[in-house]
Every structure is written in structure tokens, then in C-alpha cells.
MARGU-236073 format. One record per residue: residue in three letters; x, y, z of N, C-alpha, C in turn. Coordinates in pm, whole numbers, plus 32768, in hexadecimal, padded with zeros to 4 digits. Last residue first. Example, Ala and Ser with C-alpha at 12.3 -4.5 7.8 and 13.67 -1.06 7.14 Angstrom:
2
SER85057F1F82C485577F9682CA850A80038313;ALA85277DC7830C84CE7E3E830C85287EB6830C;
This chain:
192
GLY78CC7C8D78A278CA7BFC78B579137BB9784E;PHE79027D94786E78857D5D783A78837CC57840;PRO79FC7DC278E579877E10790E79027DD678E0;ARG7AD67CDD795A7A8A7CF978DF7A0A7D417906;VAL7C0F7D0179E87B7E7D097A027B3A7D2D7980;GLY7D197D1979B57CE87C9779E67C547C957A08;ILE7D9F7DE779437D767DF779D07D477D737A0C;LEU7DDF7D94783B7E3F7DDE788D7E1F7DDF7922;LEU7D007CF977E07D897CCF77C67DEC7D117828;GLY7C207D90782E7C317D06785A7CBF7CD7784D;HIS7C5B7E7C77A37C4A7E7E78357C5B7DF2786E;LEU7C627E33768E7CDD7E5576D67CCE7E56776E;TYR7B477DE976487BBE7D9676357C307DB97695;PHE7A717E8E76817A547E0676587AD07DAD764B;ALA7AE67F8276D37A7F7F4277257A6D7EAE7702;PHE7B9E7FBF76027BCC7FAD768B7B667F5F76DE;VAL7AFB7FC975207B6F7F7075217B9C7F5775B1;ALA7A41808D75777A15800675547A897FA37559;TRP7AE78171759C7A9B8138760C7A7480A875EF;ALA7B3E819874957BA0817C74FF7B5B813D7578;LEU7A4781D274187A95815C73F17AFA8136745D;LEU79FD82C0749E79A7824974A379F481CA7480;GLY7ADA836774587AB9834B74E47A6482CE74F3;VAL7AC1836E73417B3A8334737C7B208311740F;VAL79C283ED733279D9836972F67A5483267335;TRP79E684E373BC7981848273E6799D83F673B0;THR7ABD855E732D7ABF854D73BF7A6184DE73EA;ILE7A5D856372247AD6851772467ADA84FA72DC;ILE798686147249796E858A721C79E58532723E;ASP7A0D86FD728F79AE86C072EC7995862E72C8;ARG7A9B872B71A77AE5871772247A8B86D8728F;SER79D4875B70EB7A2686E270DD7A7386C4715E;LEU79718855711F792487E3714F797787627148;GLY7A91892B71617A1F88F8711779E0887E7157;GLY7AE689C3729B7AFE89A7720E7A7F897571CB;VAL7B068AB373927AAF8A4B735A7ACB8A3E72C6;VAL7BB58B0874B07BB58B0B741E7B618A9673EC;PRO7B628BC675D77B708B48758E7B698B5C74F7;VAL7C208CAE767C7BAF8CA3761F7BC28C2275CF;THR7C7E8D1777BB7C8D8CB277537C0E8CA77700;GLY7CB38DD378837C618DF878117C6D8D97779C;ASP7D338D95796D7D898DAC78F77D3A8DD9787D;VAL7C518D6D7A0F7CB18DD87A2F7D058DFB79B6;ARG7BE28C8C798F7B958D08799B7BF28D7F79B5;ASP7CB28BD179AC7C848BF779277C388C7C792A;ARG7CB78BB87AC47D2A8BF27A7F7D048C1F79F2;ARG7BC18B367AE77BD78BB97B257C4A8C017ADE;ARG7BF98A477A637B8D8A9E7A307B9B8B2C7A68;LEU7CC889E77B0A7CE28A057A7C7C768A607A41;LEU7C4589C37C017CB58A1F7BF57CD18A477B64;ILE7B7F89027BB87B5989847BF37BC989EA7BE0;PHE7C2488317B607BC0886C7B067B9888F77B38;ALA7CB987F27C457CFC88257BCD7C99886B7B71;SER7BEF878F7CF07C3E88057D147C7E88457C99;VAL7B9986B17C597B3A87197C827B85879A7CA1;ALA7C8D86217C447C4886537BCC7BE386C17BED;TRP7CCF85E37D527D2A86337CFF7CDF86717C89;VAL7BF185467D957C0C85C17DE07C66861D7D8E;LEU7C1884757CD87B9F84C77CD77BB5854B7D20;PHE7D0E84087D1F7D0184477C9C7C85849F7C96;GLY7CC183A77E1E7D2E84087E0F7D2584527D8A;GLY7BFB82EF7DD97BD883647E2A7C4283D07E20;PHE7C9682377D4E7C2E82807D067BFE82FA7D54;LEU7D5981F17E207D79820E7D947D1082677D53;LEU7CC981D17F157D3E82277F0C7D5A82517E7B;LEU7BFE81207EC67BDB81A27F007C5082037EF6;ASP7C9A80487E747C42808C7E157C1E81177E46;ALA7D0F80027F687D65802E7EFA7D1380777E90;LEU7C2D7FAF7FF57C76802580237CCF805B7FB4;THR7B287F507F0A7B987F367F647BD97FB97F8F;GLY7A4D7F557E557A3B7F777EE17AAE7F577F3E;ASN79C67FC57D207A347F867D697A2F7FB27DFA;SER790380597C9C79077FC77C8779757F7F7CD3;ILE791E81647CE4789B81247CED78A7808C7CED;LEU7A24819C7CA479FD819C7D32797881567D45;HIS7A1681987B8E7A5D812D7BD27A43812A7C68;ALA797F827F7B59795481FD7B257996818B7B73;ILE7A2283447BCB799D83287C03796D829E7BD8;ALA7B0183367B1B7B10831B7BAA7A8982F87BEA;TRP7A91837A7A207AD882FB7A327ADF82D67AC7;PHE7A2D847E7A5479D284127A2C7A1183897A47;LYS7B2584FD7A8F7AB984F87AF37A5884877AD3;THR7BA984E6799C7BE284A37A117B7884977A7F;GLY7B0E859179037B0D850378E57B4484B17958;LEU7B5F868279767AD3865779857AC685C27967;VAL7C678680791C7C4C867F79AC7BBC865379C6;MET7C3E868978087C8A861A78447C6C860F78D9;PRO7BB1877B77D57B6D86FA77CB7BB986847808;HIS7B9A889D78277C02883D784E7BC787B0784D;GLY7AC08924779C7B41896077BB7BB188FD77D5;VAL79C188EA774B79E788C577D47A6F88FC77FC;ARG79B0896576467944897276A8797589587737;ALA7A92892175BA7A7189AF75C97A0B89C37638;LYS7A79880D75BE7AE9884C76057ACD88E0761C;LEU799587FA751C799387C475A47A03880375F8;ARG79E388607425798388AB7477797E88797508;ASN7B40886373CB7ABC882073D57A64886A7438;GLY7C4388CC73AC7BD2891173707B4D88CA7378;PRO7D0D87A573A77CFF883673B17C7F8869736E;VAL7CF9869574657CCA86C173E17CB5875873E7;TYR7D398660756D7DA3865A75097D7A8682747D;ALA7C56866B76057CCA86B776337D3686C075C9;ALA7BB185B2758D7B97864075767C0C869775A1;VAL7C0F84C876037C2D84E175757C1985757555;VAL7B9E84F176FF7C3084E876F17C5885007660;LEU7A8B84ED76BE7AC8856776F47B60856576E7;ILE7A6C83E5766D7A508451760E7A9184D2763D;PHE7AAC8360775D7AFD834C76E57AE883BC7680;ALA79DB83BE78027A6783D578277AC183C777AD;PRO78F08360778E791083EF778379A0840E77A9;LEU792C824877D7791A8275774C7932830C773E;THR7926821778E179AA823178A6799F825C7814;LEU782081DD79127852825F793E78DD827F7906;LEU781480D678B277CD813F786977FE81CA7891;ALA78AE8056797578D8805078E8789480BD7897;ALA781080897A56789680C37A4D78C780C479BC;LEU77317FEC7A167722807D7A2677AA80C27A18;HIS77AA7EF27A2077717F2179A1775E7FB979A5;ARG77F27EE97B2B785A7EDD7AC478287F137A3F;THR77037EED7BB077517F687BB377C67F637B50;TRP769B7DEF7BAA766C7E4F7B4576BB7ED17B44;VAL77097D717C8B77427D567C0777187DBE7BA1;PRO772B7E537DA776E27DF07D57771E7DE37CCB;SER78537E707E6F77F67EAB7E0F77AC7E3D7DC4;HIS78A47E697FB578977E127F41782B7E4C7EE6;TRP799C7F24806F79127F07804879157EAB7FCF;LEU7A9F7EF780B97A537F59810679BE7F4A80EA;TRP7B947DFD80C47B117E2680917ACD7E8780F1;LEU7CCC7DED806C7C837E1080E57BFE7E4C80B8;PRO7D677CEA7FAB7D167D637FB87CD67D718042;ASP7E6C7C7C7F437E357C697FC97DDC7CE17FEA;THR7E967CC57E3C7EB17C3A7E627E797C197EED;ARG7E6C7DD47E257E037D7A7DF27E1A7CE97E19;ALA7F5A7E417E7C7EE57E4C7ED37E747DEF7EA7;GLN7FFA7E157D9B80197DD27E197F9F7DD27E76;GLY7F7C7EC37CE47F847E337CCA7FA07DE47D47;TYR7FB17FB57D627F257F897D547F217EF27D38;GLY80C97FBB7D4F80877FBB7DD27FF87F8C7DCB;TRP80ED7FBC7C3581267F527C8880DD7F497D0F;ILE806280A77BED804180267BB180717FB37C0A;ILE80E781657C8F805581537C98803080C97C62;LEU81EE814D7C3481CF81297CBE813881157CD2;ILE81C981B07B3081F681267B4381D780F67BD1;PHE818182B97B70812582637B26814981D07B38;GLY826C83177BEF81EC83127C36818A82B47BF4;VAL831D83057B17833782B67B9082B682A97BE1;LEU829D83C17A7182A983357A4782C582DA7ABE;SER82BC84AE7B028236847C7AE2823A83E87ABF;VAL83D484C07AFF838E84B37B7F8301847D7B69;ALA83FE84D779E6843C846B7A3383F284557AB8;THR836F85C279A583498542796B838084CE79BB;TYR8401867F7A398371866F7A4F834385E67A1E;LEU84FB866379BA84EC86497A49845A862B7A6C;LEU84B586B178B484EE862D78CD84E086057960;LYS845C87B678E183FF875278AC843386C578C3;TRP854D8829793984D988277990847787BD7963;PRO85F2880B7853861287C278CE859C87BC7930;THR855288B877A2856688297788858F87DC7805;GLU855989BB781E84DC8974780684EF88DE77F2;GLY86328A017932861989FA78A3859F89A2788B;LEU865E8A317A3D869289B67A02869189B77969;ARG85F08B377A6286718B117A9E86AF8A987A57;ASN84FC8B3579DD85618B9A79BC85EC8B7179ED;VAL84838A627A6484958A5A79D285018ABC79A7;MET847F8ACC7B6684CF8A547B4B84E78A417AB5;HIS83CC8BA27B4184548BBB7B7084B08B457B4F;ASN82E58B147AFD83218B6E7A9B83B28B8F7ABF;ARG82BC8A907BF382D08A437B7983158A997B10;TRP828E8B6E7C9883028B187CB183238AC57C36;PRO819D8BD07C2482168C227C2582958BCF7C3C;ARG80F08AE87C4E81148B177BC881908B717BC6;ALA80908A2D7D0B81118A717D1C81458AA17C94;VAL7FA389B97CC67FAD89F47D4C802F8A417D62;LEU7FBD896F7BB87F3D899F7BED7F4D89EC7C6F;GLY80B5890C7B848089897F7B36800789BB7B68;ILE80AD882F7C3A810C889D7C4A80DE891B7C01;SER801387537C0D7FD587C37C54802E883D7C5D;HIS80A2868A7BA2803786C17B4E7FED87347B92;THR8143864A7C798180868C7C05811686CB7BAD;GLY807485D57D1980C0864A7D46810086937CD2;LEU802584F77C8E7FC685657C9B800B85E57CCB;PHE812084697CA180DB84807C23807D84F97C2C;LEU8168846A7DB781C484987D4F817A84BF7CD0;LEU807D84087E3280B684897E5B811384C07DEF;LEU805F83117DB07FF883787DA3802E84027DC7;GLY814B82927E0C813482A97D7D80CC83157D65;LEU811782847F1F818982D27EEE817882F37E59;ILE803681D77F13802A825E7F4C809C82B77F1C;LEU80AA80F17EA0803881337E61802C81C37E92;ALA816C80B27F5E819580D47ED68125811D7E8C;GLU80CE8074803C812680E88042815181157FB6;MET80527F8880008000800080008057807E8000;
């Protein structure tokens, strides 16, 4: 469990620096240079990510159950991850209306993903992992939207093709993951 907690602190901590310590982050970029800062940021994030995977895997071998969710919650979770996939894709397709509307679709997608998994999983490790990401995503979304208002950020909207790409790629990615990759990588098949 310690590896999971340390991984969450490293991963979510690095992803919070620009939100809660923007002047310090800018100072470090100026001091180190942009490329070394990005390499350091990436290295710490990667170590955190690996510790999360390893720690969560270890915790699954001897789970401490806090609650037992009914089987139908797996199906609900699978459906709730559909908007998460579409939102994550929206973060990478420039000029789509979904990104223009929500501002930070990756963070909103993380909220959907975390809520979906909290509904269907009931161990202490699940609460730490998905609850940690949910708390981070809610906080990050609020701070980022506030920063956008202060900075006067104006969303850019492209043509309809960008919206179609966002939705089609998001739906396809969700289907591949829900029906195949989740079982292969995680060991749980959302749709049996």
C-alpha cells in the first residue's frame, strides 16, 4: 500500500505544481531551462505512475474490502467511462466544440473515470487510487477554470470535422478498451 500512496503523491503532486505553485514552476523552468524541467517532470511522473501500477497490483493480491458493490455496477462503470474516453480524446483534437465548452476535457474525463471506478470497486486500494484521482480532478478543474477566467482564455472552435473526429475516435477507443483491453491489461472484463 505504501508504494501506491507514494506513487499517487509523486504523480498527482507533479501534475499539481502548475496549479498550486505556478510562480515556483516558472522560476524552475527559467532556472533549469524548459527541456531539463520537462525531463525532470516526466521522470518524476513516470516513477509515480510505475509505483501506482505496482502498488495497486500488490494491493489487489490481498485486498482490504470496505464495501462490496453489486455486479450491475460494473456495467454502470463501463458506461460512465464512455464520456471519459470522449473527453480525453477531446483534449487532443484542436478546435473541437467539446473542448471549447468544458475548457479542460482531460481533467473532466478523469472525474468520470474515477467516479465510475469508485462505484464498482470497494477495496481500500480502490478508494485511495480512484478517490485520490477524483479529489485531484475536482480541485484541478476548479483551479484551471478560475485561471482561464483570470487569463481571459477564449476557446478556439474549428469545423464540424473536429467534433466528428473527437466523438468517433472516443467511441472506438472506449469500445476497444471496454470489450478487449480492460480484460487483457487489468484482468476484469466490464461486460463479462
